C-alpha positions as CSV (number, residue, x, y, z in Angstrom):
1,M,-37.1,-28.4,-67.6
2,R,-34.3,-26.7,-69.5
3,V,-35.0,-24.9,-72.8
4,F,-32.1,-23.5,-74.9
5,L,-30.9,-23.0,-78.4
6,I,-27.1,-23.1,-79.0
7,G,-24.9,-22.6,-82.1
8,A,-23.1,-25.6,-83.4
9,H,-21.2,-26.7,-86.6
10,P,-21.9,-30.3,-87.8
11,E,-18.1,-31.0,-88.0
12,T,-17.4,-30.0,-84.4
13,Q,-18.8,-33.1,-82.7
14,H,-16.2,-32.5,-80.0
15,N,-17.7,-29.2,-79.1
16,R,-21.1,-30.7,-78.9
17,E,-19.9,-33.4,-76.5
18,V,-18.1,-30.8,-74.3
19,F,-21.2,-28.7,-74.1
20,F,-23.5,-31.5,-73.1
21,S,-21.1,-33.2,-70.7
22,P,-22.1,-31.1,-67.6
23,F,-25.7,-32.2,-67.8
24,N,-24.7,-35.9,-67.3
25,K,-27.5,-37.1,-69.5
26,K,-27.7,-39.2,-72.6
27,V,-28.3,-37.0,-75.6
28,I,-30.7,-38.3,-78.2
29,A,-31.1,-36.6,-81.5
30,A,-33.8,-36.8,-84.2
31,D,-32.6,-37.6,-87.7
32,L,-34.7,-34.9,-89.4
33,V,-36.7,-35.6,-92.6
34,H,-39.1,-32.7,-92.6
35,G,-42.1,-34.9,-91.8
36,R,-44.5,-35.4,-88.9
37,R,-43.3,-38.6,-87.3
38,V,-43.0,-38.6,-83.5
39,V,-40.9,-41.2,-81.7
40,V,-41.1,-42.2,-78.0
41,V,-37.6,-42.5,-76.6
42,D,-36.3,-44.0,-73.3
43,D,-33.0,-44.9,-71.7
44,S,-32.4,-47.7,-74.2
45,S,-33.0,-45.7,-77.3
46,A,-30.2,-45.1,-79.9
47,D,-28.3,-41.8,-79.8
48,I,-29.8,-40.9,-83.2
49,V,-33.4,-41.8,-84.0
50,S,-33.9,-42.1,-87.8
51,T,-36.7,-40.8,-90.0
52,C,-38.5,-38.6,-87.5
53,D,-38.8,-34.9,-86.6
54,A,-40.0,-35.1,-83.0
55,L,-39.1,-36.9,-79.8
56,I,-41.0,-37.4,-76.6
57,T,-39.9,-38.9,-73.3
58,A,-40.6,-39.4,-69.6
59,S,-37.0,-40.1,-68.7
60,P,-35.1,-37.6,-66.6
61,K,-31.9,-39.2,-67.8
62,L,-32.3,-38.0,-71.3
63,M,-31.6,-34.8,-73.2
64,L,-33.7,-34.5,-76.4
65,S,-32.1,-32.5,-79.3
66,I,-32.7,-31.4,-82.8
67,T,-30.9,-29.1,-85.2
68,V,-32.4,-26.0,-86.8
69,A,-31.3,-23.2,-89.1
70,D,-34.4,-21.1,-89.7
71,C,-36.9,-23.9,-88.9
72,L,-39.0,-23.7,-85.8
73,P,-37.9,-25.6,-82.7
74,V,-41.1,-26.4,-80.7
75,Y,-40.7,-27.4,-77.0
76,F,-43.5,-29.3,-75.1
77,Y,-43.7,-29.9,-71.4
78,D,-46.4,-31.4,-69.2
79,P,-45.7,-30.3,-65.6
80,K,-48.2,-32.8,-64.2
81,K,-47.1,-35.9,-65.9
82,K,-43.4,-34.8,-66.0
83,V,-43.0,-35.6,-69.7
84,L,-41.7,-33.5,-72.6
85,G,-41.3,-33.3,-76.3
86,L,-39.2,-31.5,-78.9
87,A,-40.2,-31.0,-82.5
88,H,-38.5,-29.6,-85.6
89,A,-40.9,-27.7,-87.8
90,G,-39.8,-26.5,-91.2
91,W,-42.5,-25.4,-93.6
92,R,-43.2,-29.0,-94.6
93,G,-43.6,-30.0,-91.0
94,V,-45.9,-27.1,-90.4
95,E,-47.9,-28.1,-93.4
96,A,-48.1,-31.6,-92.0
97,N,-49.1,-30.2,-88.6
98,I,-46.4,-31.9,-86.7
99,V,-47.3,-30.1,-83.5
100,S,-50.7,-31.7,-83.3
101,E,-49.0,-35.1,-83.7
102,V,-46.8,-34.3,-80.7
103,V,-49.8,-33.3,-78.6
104,L,-51.6,-36.6,-79.6
105,S,-48.5,-38.6,-78.9
106,L,-48.1,-37.2,-75.4
107,K,-51.7,-37.9,-74.7
108,K,-51.6,-41.4,-76.1
109,N,-48.3,-42.5,-74.5
110,Y,-48.3,-40.6,-71.2
111,G,-51.9,-39.6,-70.6
112,S,-51.2,-35.9,-70.9
113,D,-54.1,-33.5,-70.9
114,Q,-53.8,-31.0,-73.7
115,S,-54.8,-28.2,-71.4
116,D,-51.8,-28.9,-69.1
117,L,-49.2,-28.7,-71.9
118,E,-46.8,-25.8,-71.9
119,V,-45.4,-25.0,-75.4
120,Y,-42.6,-22.7,-76.4
121,I,-41.8,-21.8,-80.1
122,G,-38.2,-20.9,-80.3
123,P,-36.2,-18.5,-82.5
124,H,-36.9,-19.1,-86.2
125,I,-37.1,-17.2,-89.5
126,G,-39.9,-14.6,-89.2
127,V,-42.5,-13.5,-91.7
128,C,-40.2,-10.6,-92.4
129,H,-37.9,-12.9,-94.4
130,F,-39.7,-16.1,-95.1
131,E,-40.4,-15.5,-98.7
132,V,-42.1,-18.3,-100.7
133,G,-43.4,-18.9,-104.2
134,E,-47.1,-19.3,-105.0
135,E,-46.7,-23.1,-105.1
136,V,-45.8,-23.1,-101.4
137,A,-48.3,-20.4,-100.4
138,V,-51.2,-22.4,-101.8
139,K,-50.4,-25.1,-99.3
140,F,-51.3,-22.8,-96.5
141,S,-54.5,-21.4,-98.0
142,A,-56.3,-22.5,-94.9
143,Y,-54.4,-19.8,-92.9
144,P,-55.0,-16.6,-94.9
145,E,-54.1,-14.5,-91.8
146,A,-50.6,-15.9,-91.9
147,I,-49.9,-15.0,-95.6
148,L,-48.5,-11.6,-96.4
149,R,-48.3,-10.2,-99.9
150,R,-46.0,-7.3,-100.3
151,D,-44.4,-5.6,-103.3
152,G,-45.3,-8.5,-105.5
153,K,-43.7,-11.1,-103.0
154,I,-45.3,-13.6,-100.7
155,Y,-44.3,-14.2,-97.1
156,I,-45.6,-16.7,-94.6
157,D,-45.8,-16.5,-90.8
158,L,-45.1,-20.1,-89.8
159,A,-45.2,-19.4,-86.1
160,K,-48.7,-17.9,-86.5
161,I,-49.8,-21.1,-88.2
162,V,-48.3,-23.3,-85.5
163,R,-50.1,-21.3,-82.9
164,V,-53.4,-21.8,-84.6
165,Q,-52.6,-25.6,-84.9
166,L,-51.8,-25.8,-81.2
167,L,-55.0,-24.0,-80.3
168,A,-57.0,-26.4,-82.5
169,A,-55.3,-29.3,-80.6
170,S,-56.7,-27.9,-77.4
171,V,-53.5,-26.4,-76.0
172,R,-54.4,-23.3,-73.9
173,E,-53.5,-20.0,-75.4
174,K,-52.0,-18.8,-72.1
175,N,-49.7,-21.8,-72.2
176,I,-48.2,-21.0,-75.6
177,E,-45.1,-18.8,-75.7
178,L,-43.4,-17.5,-78.8
179,S,-39.9,-16.1,-79.3
180,S,-39.8,-12.8,-81.1
181,E,-36.3,-13.3,-82.4
182,C,-35.9,-13.9,-86.2
183,T,-32.9,-16.1,-87.0
184,Y,-32.4,-14.2,-90.3
185,C,-32.4,-10.8,-88.7
186,T,-30.3,-11.7,-85.7
187,C,-27.0,-12.3,-87.5
188,D,-24.8,-11.9,-84.5
189,K,-26.6,-14.7,-82.6
190,Y,-28.1,-17.2,-84.9
191,F,-27.2,-19.1,-88.1
192,S,-29.7,-18.7,-90.9
193,Y,-29.9,-21.0,-93.9
194,R,-31.7,-18.4,-96.0
195,R,-29.4,-15.5,-95.0
196,D,-26.0,-17.3,-95.1
197,N,-26.8,-19.5,-98.1
198,P,-24.1,-22.1,-97.2
199,G,-23.1,-25.0,-99.3
200,L,-23.8,-28.5,-98.0
201,D,-20.1,-28.8,-97.0
202,K,-20.3,-25.6,-94.8
203,L,-23.8,-25.9,-93.4
204,E,-24.1,-24.4,-89.9
205,V,-27.0,-25.0,-87.5
206,M,-28.2,-24.5,-84.0
207,V,-28.9,-27.3,-81.6
208,A,-32.2,-27.0,-79.7
209,Y,-32.3,-29.3,-76.6
210,L,-34.7,-30.1,-73.8
211,G,-34.4,-32.2,-70.6
212,L,-36.0,-32.7,-67.3
213,K,-34.2,-31.5,-64.2
């Protein structure tokens, strides 16, 4: 399994093709909608899968990919069944508990046991900078330990919520890893939608990707 996060600009499709060419795999991307839909893909699937935020596969010929720019890239791998998944989790996806949907989809489609799954939460905007209004905070009232109120402002720890959701889905705590890097803080390495505040014509993102060796 390969797990990486790379920088990319949406206009530089050529750079994307050059980067992925050494892997000699078909790259399939999710057309993100900030929901919880998970799609099973195989060698015959289209290069871009519409209206979904997570992909799962058993094919070693494929490279799954999503784009992120503060949202959480969540990687799933079942070393026994040799299947994997990749999910895009913005706050709406976290609210919708997309990670539990990926776990259920891996179990339903490939017979994965939740206790075998290995999950990695990649670089994302941390609680240090993910400020929200009360209208968003109330959506996460079931996770009071992930809501920080400071100096009259509200911050949410999305990764902490995802971790709780994974545990509730019977993923083992020892099998969950979390990146400590905040995309907002690490300006020399990651794009950040919140920090950079780009216009739609200058939006920059990272590409998260995952494939079987």
